[in-house]
C-alpha positions as a printed Julia matrix, in Angstrom:
407×3 Matrix{Float64}:
 -25.93  -21.28  -11.85
 -22.64  -19.45  -11.48
 -21.03  -21.62  -14.17
 -23.88  -20.91  -16.57
 -23.54  -17.2   -15.91
 -19.81  -17.31  -16.58
 -20.34  -19.24  -19.81
 -22.81  -16.6   -20.98
 -20.29  -13.87  -20.11
 -17.53  -15.65  -22.03
 -19.82  -16.23  -25.02
 -20.77  -12.55  -25.14
 -17.11  -11.5   -24.98
 -16.17  -13.88  -27.82
 -19.26  -13.18  -29.92
 -18.08   -9.83  -31.26
 -14.4   -10.66  -31.59
 -13.39   -7.52  -33.42
 -14.78   -5.22  -30.74
 -13.38   -7.38  -27.95
  -9.95   -7.52  -29.6
  -9.85   -3.73  -30.01
 -10.77   -3.22  -26.34
  -8.4    -5.94  -25.15
  -5.61   -4.52  -27.33
  -5.95   -1.13  -25.7
  -5.79   -2.71  -22.23
  -2.82   -4.9   -23.2
  -0.86   -1.91  -24.52
  -1.75    0.18  -21.47
  -0.75   -2.49  -18.93
   2.37   -3.39  -20.91
   3.46    0.27  -20.96
   2.62    0.62  -17.26
   4.75   -2.39  -16.3
   7.62   -1.37  -18.62
   7.72    2.2   -17.28
   7.64    0.93  -13.72
  10.45   -1.52  -14.49
  12.61    1.22  -15.98
  11.87    3.53  -13.03
  12.85    0.9   -10.47
  15.98   -0.01  -12.43
  17.02    3.63  -12.76
  16.47    4.28   -9.06
  18.34    1.1    -8.1
  21.3     2.18  -10.24
  21.21    5.68   -8.75
  21.19    4.34   -5.19
  23.95    1.82   -5.94
  26.13    4.5    -7.55
  25.8     6.65   -4.45
  26.09    3.91   -1.81
  28.6     1.64   -3.56
  30.55    4.16   -5.59
  30.72    7.34   -3.57
  29.52    7.4     0.06
  29.23    3.85    1.34
  26.02    2.15    2.48
  26.78    3.42    6.0
  29.0     6.32    7.01
  30.6     6.71   10.44
  31.36   10.21   11.79
  32.11   11.94   15.07
  28.78   12.4    16.92
  28.76   16.17   16.27
  30.27   16.13   12.76
  27.07   16.36   10.73
  25.5    19.08   12.89
  28.61   21.24   12.98
  28.27   24.75   11.53
  31.74   24.42   10.03
  32.1    22.66    6.68
  34.18   19.48    6.96
  35.59   20.23   10.44
  38.93   18.53   11.09
  38.72   18.66   14.88
  35.63   16.41   14.98
  37.59   13.31   14.07
  37.86    9.59   14.75
  40.74    7.17   15.36
  42.28    6.03   12.09
  43.99    2.94   13.48
  43.48   -0.74   12.73
  41.78   -1.38   16.06
  38.9     1.01   15.37
  38.43   -0.35   11.85
  38.44   -3.9    13.27
  35.54   -2.96   15.58
  33.57   -1.81   12.52
  34.14   -4.83   10.28
  33.5    -7.27   13.16
  29.83   -6.19   13.31
  27.44   -8.76   11.75
  26.11   -7.49    8.43
  29.16   -5.29    7.74
  31.11   -6.45    4.69
  34.02   -3.97    4.68
  35.1    -0.53    5.82
  37.57    2.15    4.8
  38.85    5.32    6.54
  38.64    8.74    4.9
  39.64   12.35    5.4
  37.22   14.91    3.97
  38.24   18.57    3.73
  38.24   21.64    1.5
  41.38   22.8    -0.21
  42.69   25.19   -2.82
  43.79   23.19   -5.85
  46.45   24.74   -8.07
  47.85   23.96  -11.52
  50.08   26.61  -13.07
  48.27   29.94  -12.83
  44.87   28.41  -12.11
  43.58   27.94   -8.54
  40.15   26.62   -7.56
  38.65   25.55   -4.22
  37.35   21.98   -4.16
  36.0    19.27   -1.87
  38.73   16.7    -1.24
  38.3    13.11   -0.13
  41.47   11.34    1.01
  41.23    7.57    0.76
  43.08    4.37    1.52
  43.48    3.09   -2.08
  43.33   -0.61   -1.27
  40.43   -0.48    1.18
  38.49    2.1    -0.86
  38.17   -0.21   -3.84
  37.41   -3.2    -1.62
  34.63   -1.33    0.2
  33.08    0.56   -2.72
  32.78   -1.96   -5.52
  31.57    0.68   -7.99
  34.37    3.15   -7.24
  36.35    2.08  -10.33
  33.31    2.76  -12.49
  33.57    6.45  -11.58
  36.85    6.78  -13.47
  36.4     8.63  -16.77
  40.11    8.51  -17.66
  43.34    7.13  -16.24
  43.51    4.83  -13.24
  42.74    4.77   -9.54
  45.14    6.02   -6.87
  47.64    3.34   -5.93
  49.74    5.09   -3.28
  50.97    8.31   -1.7
  51.73   11.25   -3.96
  48.9    10.53   -6.43
  45.52   12.2    -6.91
  42.33   12.21   -8.95
  40.38   15.27  -10.11
  36.73   15.53  -11.09
  36.18   16.19  -14.79
  34.74   19.66  -14.18
  37.58   20.6   -11.83
  40.18   19.33  -14.32
  38.61   21.36  -17.13
  38.57   24.49  -14.98
  42.24   24.02  -14.06
  43.15   22.89  -17.6
  44.86   19.92  -16.01
  45.81   16.75  -17.85
  47.03   13.34  -16.76
  50.6    13.43  -15.49
  50.43   17.04  -14.25
  51.64   17.92  -10.77
  48.73   19.22   -8.68
  49.33   21.44   -5.64
  46.91   21.32   -2.68
  46.86   24.23   -0.19
  44.82   23.93    3.0
  44.81   24.88    6.66
  45.77   21.98    8.92
  43.82   21.11   12.06
  45.67   23.86   13.96
  44.75   26.47   11.35
  48.24   26.72    9.83
  48.43   26.89    6.01
  50.24   23.92    4.51
  50.78   22.48    1.06
  51.31   19.15   -0.69
  51.87   18.01   -4.23
  50.5    14.97   -6.04
  50.61   13.55   -9.55
  47.33   13.49  -11.47
  46.7     9.85  -12.44
  42.98    9.85  -13.26
  39.78   11.84  -13.78
  36.56   11.25  -11.81
  33.02   11.46  -13.1
  30.42   10.66  -10.47
  27.23    9.16  -11.9
  25.06   10.93   -9.35
  24.22   14.6    -9.15
  26.13   16.75   -6.7
  29.23   18.9    -6.39
  31.41   18.38   -9.47
  34.42   20.24   -8.05
  35.83   17.22   -6.26
  39.2    15.52   -5.97
  40.79   12.51   -4.28
  44.13   12.19   -2.54
  45.91    9.23   -1.02
  45.33    9.17    2.73
  49.06    9.43    3.66
  49.43   12.57    1.52
  46.39   14.2     3.12
  47.55   13.2     6.6
  50.83   14.99    5.95
  49.04   18.02    4.47
  46.61   18.4     7.38
  48.92   17.06   10.13
  46.18   14.74   11.38
  48.6    12.24   12.98
  46.61    9.26   11.82
  43.15   10.65   12.68
  40.33   10.57   10.09
  36.98   12.31    9.67
  34.83    9.37    8.54
  34.58    5.69    7.63
  32.7     4.4     4.59
  31.08    1.02    5.29
  29.74   -1.65    2.94
  27.03   -4.04    4.12
  25.75   -7.49    3.23
  22.23   -7.03    1.91
  20.0    -4.45    0.27
  20.87   -0.77    0.21
  17.46    0.2     1.57
  14.96   -1.29    3.93
  15.44   -3.8     6.74
  18.99   -4.95    5.87
  20.37   -1.42    5.87
  18.59   -0.34    9.06
  19.59   -3.53   10.89
  23.26   -3.07   10.0
  23.08    0.58   11.06
  21.56   -0.34   14.42
  24.14   -3.06   15.14
  27.07   -0.85   14.15
  25.79    2.05   16.23
  25.44   -0.26   19.23
  28.98   -1.57   18.73
  30.53    1.92   18.53
  28.35    3.53   21.19
  28.53    7.25   21.91
  31.99    7.49   20.36
  30.54    7.8    16.86
  27.39    8.37   14.86
  26.37    5.92   12.14
  24.31    7.31    9.25
  22.85    5.65    6.18
  23.71    6.89    2.7
  20.14    8.2     2.35
  20.53   10.34    5.48
  23.75   11.84    4.14
  22.34   12.35    0.62
  18.77   13.22    1.62
  18.43   15.34   -1.53
  18.84   12.17   -3.58
  16.01   10.35   -1.81
  13.82   13.44   -2.31
  14.66   13.39   -6.02
  13.81    9.68   -6.27
  10.49   10.26   -4.48
   9.67   13.13   -6.86
  10.45   10.96   -9.88
   8.28    8.14   -8.56
   5.37   10.56   -8.11
   5.83   11.91  -11.65
   5.93    8.41  -13.15
   2.84    7.48  -11.11
   1.01   10.49  -12.57
   2.05    9.45  -16.08
   0.78    5.94  -15.37
  -2.51    7.32  -14.04
  -3.03    9.39  -17.19
  -2.33    6.27  -19.27
  -4.87    4.25  -17.29
  -7.53    6.96  -17.61
  -7.07    7.04  -21.4
  -7.41    3.25  -21.61
 -10.47    3.19  -19.33
 -12.14    5.92  -21.37
 -11.73    3.69  -24.42
 -13.26    0.77  -22.52
 -16.28    2.86  -21.47
 -16.81    3.97  -25.07
 -16.59    0.39  -26.35
 -19.01   -0.93  -23.72
 -21.48    1.87  -24.52
 -21.34    0.87  -28.19
 -22.02   -2.7   -27.1
 -25.14   -1.57  -25.27
 -26.41    0.3   -28.33
 -25.79   -2.72  -30.53
 -27.58   -5.1   -28.16
 -30.74   -3.11  -27.37
 -33.11   -5.73  -28.84
 -31.2    -8.48  -27.02
 -31.53   -6.6   -23.73
 -35.26   -6.12  -24.39
 -35.66   -9.84  -25.05
 -33.9   -10.72  -21.78
 -36.16   -8.35  -19.85
 -39.26   -9.8   -21.51
 -38.12  -13.26  -20.43
 -37.9   -12.12  -16.81
 -34.22  -11.22  -16.44
 -33.96   -8.54  -13.77
 -32.27   -5.21  -14.28
 -29.57   -5.93  -11.69
 -28.77   -9.17  -13.52
 -28.31   -7.22  -16.75
 -25.99   -4.78  -14.92
 -24.05   -7.72  -13.5
 -23.75   -9.3   -16.95
 -22.22   -6.2   -18.53
 -19.91   -5.62  -15.57
 -18.78   -9.25  -15.63
 -18.06   -9.05  -19.37
 -15.91   -5.98  -18.86
 -14.16   -7.47  -15.81
 -13.33  -10.68  -17.72
 -11.98   -8.67  -20.64
  -9.94   -6.48  -18.29
  -8.54   -9.47  -16.41
  -7.52  -11.5   -19.47
  -6.04   -8.48  -21.26
  -4.32   -7.39  -18.05
  -2.63  -10.78  -17.69
  -1.39  -10.64  -21.28
  -0.25   -7.02  -20.9
   1.61   -7.74  -17.66
   3.29  -10.77  -19.23
   4.41   -8.76  -22.28
   5.59   -5.88  -20.08
   7.58   -8.29  -17.91
   9.21   -9.79  -21.01
  10.21   -6.3   -22.17
  11.65   -5.53  -18.72
  13.48   -8.88  -18.63
  15.0    -8.26  -22.07
  16.09   -4.74  -21.13
  17.51   -6.06  -17.85
  19.64   -8.6   -19.72
  20.71   -6.05  -22.32
  21.1    -3.0   -20.05
  20.51    0.64  -20.95
  23.46    3.03  -20.96
  22.76    6.52  -19.55
  26.13    8.32  -19.31
  26.26   11.42  -17.09
  25.89   14.69  -19.07
  29.12   15.8   -20.71
  30.88   12.44  -20.28
  31.28    9.15  -22.11
  31.48    7.1   -18.89
  29.13    4.12  -18.88
  26.14    4.15  -16.53
  24.21    0.93  -17.06
  20.58    0.85  -15.93
  18.93   -2.57  -15.67
  15.12   -2.36  -15.43
  13.52   -4.71  -12.95
   9.96   -5.59  -11.95
   8.48   -7.68   -9.17
   5.51  -10.05   -9.07
   3.7    -7.68   -6.71
   3.5    -4.88   -9.26
   2.37   -7.3   -11.99
  -0.49   -8.42   -9.75
  -1.29   -4.78   -9.04
  -1.37   -4.0   -12.78
  -3.7    -6.95  -13.49
  -5.94   -5.95  -10.58
  -5.96   -2.35  -11.8
  -6.98   -3.37  -15.32
  -9.73   -5.66  -13.96
 -11.17   -3.14  -11.51
 -10.69   -0.25  -13.93
 -12.44   -2.07  -16.77
 -15.31   -2.95  -14.42
 -15.7     0.64  -13.24
 -15.52    1.9   -16.83
 -18.51   -0.31  -17.67
 -20.72    0.96  -14.82
 -22.38    3.72  -16.84
 -22.98    1.59  -19.97
 -24.37   -1.19  -17.76
 -26.65    1.29  -15.99
 -27.86    2.58  -19.38
 -28.64   -0.96  -20.45
 -30.65   -1.61  -17.28
 -32.74    1.55  -17.78
 -34.15    0.42  -21.12
 -37.86   -0.4   -21.17
 -38.63   -3.84  -22.62
 -41.28   -2.61  -25.13
 -39.02    0.16  -26.47
 -36.0    -2.15  -26.6
 -37.88   -4.83  -28.57
 -39.07   -2.27  -31.12
 -35.59   -0.79  -31.55
 -34.22   -1.01  -35.09
């Protein structure tokens, strides 16, 4: 009985091939676009998160317990030990891949007659590149810091100061006791972060900053790389273990807690892309409803014949709904497969989205999972079925005598 019903459904779908192909084509294009847009969105967000966590902040960041809630910007007195023993405690934690100490502070930056205040990050050159594997990708020109007496400037800061590679840059800042001090460094490279944020930034070698601020080996934070994903269970597990290992001496934060504005931006973009996808689905389903209504009008005499032979109205409704569901399912599978192929090709090729005003490469690799493909196929099947409800109801309301006399 069920097999016979399915064969009738399949025969009806294949009987008017032109109409079925037009309807299926619309579903295929809609699902393909839905999967491709989702793949690009996920790839773009993954690149954004990786640029922040692996190129700028670190997957985890360790501060003094009161550092992040301090009213003072980049306080130097809320510091941590900068010795090998403290770093060894961090990297010994399971799930932690590497760590690097940093000094973060504000400073006046001077070149010739130009002086601008900027956010400075002092780094250990060797450990910085080992911990943040995308740090080198943030270089627009020149090279990374290799030792004391060298610095990097952000592109915007360099333009404001009219600085060029090889210039001597003067940094003026209050040390931890509040006494004004200065240090000089040679400009060896220009930074261009691939994520939004403060563009007036600079980097110094940690020994130079230690001398400038008279920190005596103390630091303000540690950037930490982890083994595993940059969001979800891996990140939270590593955070929990590291916090337990360091105890009340420090506070361990994830990159998303530090850059909460970035996670808000990603959430907003996901909502916007979801709305675009919903509009796309509604357009496709409207086309399906129109096509199924045309099918009803074309098959009035057939419907009348079925009723005269004893076919019940609910069976007629079920027949039309099953036809639409089958069409939606088959077209959804094809659309999801084509969309996945597009995403796979773009993933292999990569899409370059350089930050505004720069030529630095920012490769986005779209990606899609099986779960979303199944969701897209389910959406096309359910959506096509729902779109056929009204046409199916119209078909069931026909009176046999009127339907048989229809021309």
